[in-house]
N, C-alpha and C positions, 0 to 999 in steps of 0.2 A: 360669723365677723369677717367683712369684705374690709380688707385693706388697698386700695391701689394707690400708685406711686405714678403721676402724670406727668411724666419729665418731655423740660421743652427744651430741644438740644442747642437752637440757637442763643439760648440765654441762657441756658447751662442752669434752669432753673426746674425746682418741683414743687408742686402741689399735689394733695394728696384727697382720695373722697375713701370716705370710711361709712361703712354702713352695719346696721344689726335691727333686727326684728321691725323691719320699716322705716327706721329713721336712721336719716346720713346726716355728715358732718363732711365741708370743706376747708382745707388748711391751706393755708396761703394761695386764695384763689390768681388767676391769670387776668387781662383783662377781659379778655371775652369769655363768657361765661356758660354760652351755650352746651357745651362737653358736659359742663356739671350736673345740669337742667335734666341734660339729657339721659346720663345715668342715671337720676335718682326717678326720672318718670319710666324708662325699661324697667325698675326694679320695682314698682310702685313704695317707691320711698320717700317722706317728707325729709326735705333738706332744713334741720334744725338749728344746727349753730353754722357760723363763719368765726372762725381761729386765726384771729391775725398773728403772727411769732412775735412782729415787729414791724415799725416802719420801714416796708422796703426801699432801700435806696436805688435800687438797679434796673424796675420795674416798676408800672401801676399797678396796681391790684384793683382786681372787678369788686369787691367788697360790698358795693354802695349797689352797685346793678342787681347784682346778685341776692343782697339780701329784700331789693325791691320786689324781684319775679321770683321769691322763692317764699318771700315771707322769713324766715331764718332771721337770729339774731346774730350781730359783728361781736366777735368777744375779743376783745386787747388784754395786755396784762396789767400789773401796775406802776401807774405814772402817768397811763398814756392818757392825752386829752386829744378829742377829736371834736370836728364842728358837726358832725351828723350825731343819729342814734345809735349808740352803742353800750355794748355792757362792760367797765373795766371789772376786771375779776379782780379778788386778793388771791396774795400767795398759800396756794393752798388748795384756793374753791375747789369744788367739783359738779364734774359737768356732768348725764348722764345720756348714751346714744344706746335706746334699746337697752342690750342688756351691760352695756359696754361703761367704763367710765374712763374721764377725761380728768386728769388733775392737773392746774396751777401749776409749776415751778416757776418761779422768778428766777431770770439768769443775765442779769443787768451786766455790759460790757461792753460787747457791739454797739449797741445802742441803751439807753437809759429804760428802755419801755421792752427788752428783749424778754421773751419770757416762751420757756418751752413745754411742753404741754405730754406727759404723760397717760400714755393708754392703759386701762386697766383691762381682761380680756371676762367674760362672763364665769370664770371661774376665781376673780378674784387676784388673778396673778398679772405680777407686772410685765407688758407684752412688748411695748415701746414706746421710745423718746420722739416726737416730730423737733429737733431740736433749732430749727430757724436758721439762722448765722450765729450760730452760739458753738456750737459744734459742730464743724465737719470733717469726711472723712478723708481724712490723711492732716486737717489744719482745722485752726478754730477761726473766726468771725476776725477781722480788721478792726484793732481798736483806737481809730484816728475819725472817726466819722459824727461823732458826738459831742466832740469837745465845745465845751458851754463858759461863760466866764473863765476862772480860775481851774476849771475840770481842763486835767491835760491828758495826751494821749496816754500815757503813763497809767494816772489816776484810772482811767478805764481798762485797759492791760489789769491791771490789779481789782479791780471789782471784777471780772469775767474768770479771773484766776480764782476767788473766791467762791461764782456760782458754779465754775467747772467741779472743783474739790467739796464745795459741802451742797451742793443740790444732783449733779450727776452724777460723777463719781462711785458715791455711798450705791450705786443703783445695783442690783444684780449684773452679772456679767454677759448673759445670756439675751441680755434685754436688748432688740433690736435697734438704730440708729438711725432716724431718716432725716434728713440735715435740709435745708432749703435750697439748696446748692451742690454744683460737681464741678469739674475739670474745665475753665476756661471762664467762671466767674473774677470779675474783681473784687470780691468780696472778700476774698485770701491767696494765701501767695504759694500755697502746693499741697493745694486740694486734688484728690484721687480720683480718677478718670470713672472711680465706682461710685456707684449714688447712693449705697447704703449695705452696714454692715454691724456687727456685734459690736455691743460695748467692752468687753472684754477684751476683742485683737482692736480696738483703737487703742484700749491702755497700752497697750503692749508696741507697738507701732506708732501711733499719732505722737509726733516732736513734743506737742505741746501738751499731752497729757502726761507724761516724761518728766515734766522739770520736776527737778527737786526740791526748788526754793519758789516763793514769788518775784524774787528777785530776779532768778533766774528765766522764768517764765514772760515777765514786765522783760527782760533783753533780750530775748528768743522772736514774740511777737513784733515787738513794733521796731524788730532791724530789718530794712531795708523794704517796706513800703512805697510803693510810688504814690501819687497822691491820685485820690479818686478821683473818676472821671467826670467834668464836670455837671451831666444830668444826676448826678446820684443826691442831691440835697434838694435838688429840683422835684425830682420822684416822690420824695420822701413829704415834700410839703403839700403835691398834689394828694399825695393819701390819708393825711390828716385832714384834707377838708372837702374830698371828692370831689367828681369828676364827670363831665359831659356823657350820657350814653353813646355807647360805640356804635346805638344802631343810628345817631343822629350822624355819626361821623362818617359812616357808610355813606351815607346818604348825599353828603355833601361832596366825599374823594372820589365815590364810582363816578364820575361822568367824564361819559366819552368821547375824546375832543378827536376831530382831524388833525392833519399836518397843523395847515392853517392855522386852525382855533388853538392849537396848540403853543404857535408859536406866537399867535398875538396874546395871547394869556400869560406864558413867561417875559415879554415884553413892558404889560402891561403893569404886572404885578410884583418883579423884581424877583419870583418864584424861584427854591431851584432844582433843578432840573436831574430829577434823580435814577439813572441809570440801574437795574438790579439785572443785569444779564451776565453770564459766565465772563470772567476778566475777559481772557482769549479773543470773543467774539464780542465784547467793546474794544479792543485796540483797533479791530479791524474796520472798524465805522459807530463812529456814533454821533449826535447834534455837538456842534459845536458848545463848547464851556457846562456841557452836562459831567455829572460826579457819576464814578463808578464805585458801587458798595452794593456786590452780588449778594443775591438772595440765598446763594446757596452755601453761604460765611456765616459767620458770628455775625447777621444782618444789622438786627435792631440796637446791641452793645455800641456797633462800631459809627452806625447813624449818630449815637447819642452822645459818644464821644466828641465826635467831630464837628455835630450842627453845633452850636452853643444857643440858637432860639428855639424855644418850645413852641411858637408860636412862628413860626418862619411857614411861609407856605410852599408844598411840594408839589412838584409835577414827575408824573412815574413816565417813564417809557421801562416795561417790563416785557417779559416772553410773553405768548398766548394764553390768556386763562391766570395770569399772576394780577393782576392789579387786587384783587382784593384778599388775596393772604397777603402780599406785602403793606396793604393800610393797617390790616389786624399787627401784624407784628410789629409796624409803623405806632400803632395806640402802644401797644407793652409800655412803650418805654416814654409816652407820654406827647407823639409828635401826634396831635388830632388835625391837622392844617390841610392833609391832601388835597387838593381840588381840583383833580383830575388827572388824565393818565392817557397817553396816544394811543387810538384806537387800531387796532391794528399791526404793534407797535412799529419795532424802528424799519419794517420791512417796506409800510407803510410810508414812514417819510422819504426814504430813498424812493417807492415807487414815484413819489409827488417830485423830485428831481431839486429836493432842500438842501441845502449845503453840508456837507457831511468832514468830522475830521477823524483822523485817526493817532496811532500812538505806533512807532513801531515797537515790535516785541522780538526780542534776539534770542538768539539759542545761546549753553554756555560756550560752545564751544566758539560761538561769533566772541562773544562777551572774551572768553580768553585769549584771542588772538587780537583781538582790539587792545587792551590791557598789555600784552605782549609787545607790542608794535609801539604803542604808546604812552604817553598818561592821561589818565584818565579821572573823571569823579566820579566814584560810586557812592550811594548813598544805602545803606544797610538801616533799612525800617522799619528790623525788627525793638525785639522790648529789647530795655538794655539788659535784661538776664541775659537774655538770649545770645545777645551781644559777646558781654564779657564773658561766656563759657569759650567760644569760638567763633573766629570770621576771617576774613579775611585780612591780613596784616596791611592795605591799601585800603580799605574802606571807611565813609566818617559814619559813624554812628546819628542817625537821624531819627527818633522812633516817631512811627505815625501817629501815637498817640501827643505826640506833640508838635504837629509841624506846625500847626499857628504860631507856637513861638521859634518855631527857627525859620518861617519863611522869610525872615528880615535877611537875611542871610545869602538869599540866593540869590544870584546874580541872571537874569534874566537874558542872558545875550551867550552864557554857555547852558554846554553838553551834560546831561548828567543820566547817569547810566543809575538805575535802579531795583535794588530786588529785598525779598523778606523773606523768609522760609521756606513759601514753595507757590507764593504770585498772585497771592489772592489781595495780602496787603498793599503791596509794589503794585497795585492795577489804582486801588482808590490812591495812595499817594500819587502816580502815574499823573492821574484823572485830575488831581486838585493841581498841581505844579499845571499845567494845562492849562487849566481854566481861567492862574494869576498870571498867564501872560508868558510861560517858558516854553517857549516850542522845542526848544530837544532836549528831548524827554526819550532817555530809550528803557524800556521794562526787561529784564532777564528773565525769561521765562525756566521758571520750574524752582525759581529760588536759591538758596543757599543749596534746597537738599540736593541739587544740580547740582552744583557750582563746586561740592564736597568731590564729587569724580573727577574733576580737573585739576593740572597740575600747578595750579595756582598758589600761590604762598599761602600758609591758614597761620594763625596763632596757634597753639599748644591746646590743647582740650581742657579747660578747667571744668572740674566737677563739680553742679551748683550744689550749696548747702542745702538746707531746709529753707532755711530764708530765704530764698533765692528771689532775688526782685526779676520777679517778672510781671 
């Protein structure tokens, strides 16, 4: 028996490769499927099944592409409806992978089709569950994504409580929990950095599993949920209907452009110019009106949160050799309209004598001096929960997640100092402000982590609850 967790940090997402006696199965595959095909080929195994725990909201699945390339059958749990060939399993239905058995445990609540898969080993012992977004390490899935008609968030939370108590908690304590996500995903509130755990330990430490009553569970699970990123529903819809082959996306996007061709294409198409370089490198020089979302952070989720149109044409400025990786990560959240990249990167742009822009990035010491010598407008773009736990007493909470909502308050003639926790999100915000005509934007390097080492007055630390708004 082989079980491999394939964890993608920038999405905080876990897919799984299962293998036994020459047969394999994939749980919740990502958009690019070559990894799974190569693993099966290396092991001389046939991919027999593709199990989907739910219609993923936060990434685009590679299920259809993988099925076409491997001949595997796509399996969903009860109530799922797809426009492509799939098997809608019954609660309790079983599937064989070599000497292993996968049993369908229908666990609605996160979404109506959410399903957990129980793996029993060759000795007939329950070994692990692939819990999707039903049960995380330290948390459970948010219950607000599948509200329909008279069905409320509280109704879904009640379903989730029943699913956990009737299907999952009765399992043995030594059963391993393999979830679909870890810390950083917007599918839960307080997920652990650990990516798997024993069910017994989760019963002891997971606030949602310790709830004594359904009413308490509903109250705790629904408290403090931020609105879902705008791309969630769009990705779920894509997964129900199938997507363009990733090979076609690469063919269209891996279009190397000279600086002049890049500029002409941007002017002719209205494409977003997306610069994926390191934030501090971006600050020192960038193509005017380009947006910085660094590839070394949670790149895909931030693209998904901030670029509202999945069909928006995108032009890339990347470090040398990073164009294909960038396109791959864009496709994971449904952005298939990359139309080219700057050949040779930003250095080629400057060598051509093209116009550049900069963003001033100052040390926390310089920011402290500015704040002590006069009134400054400082924007804290961290999430509300981060701000509420501790912040400078004169900063304004303006979460990056909602920049399109608060942009209307911005005076293009004013000077704004911007910080986040460490510098990644603040540069995204600063680049967006710059692109929308705000000339005087100052990034605070090192973010709040560095600001705490200054003498600037901060609010008292408030320990976040398990239902912290993150």
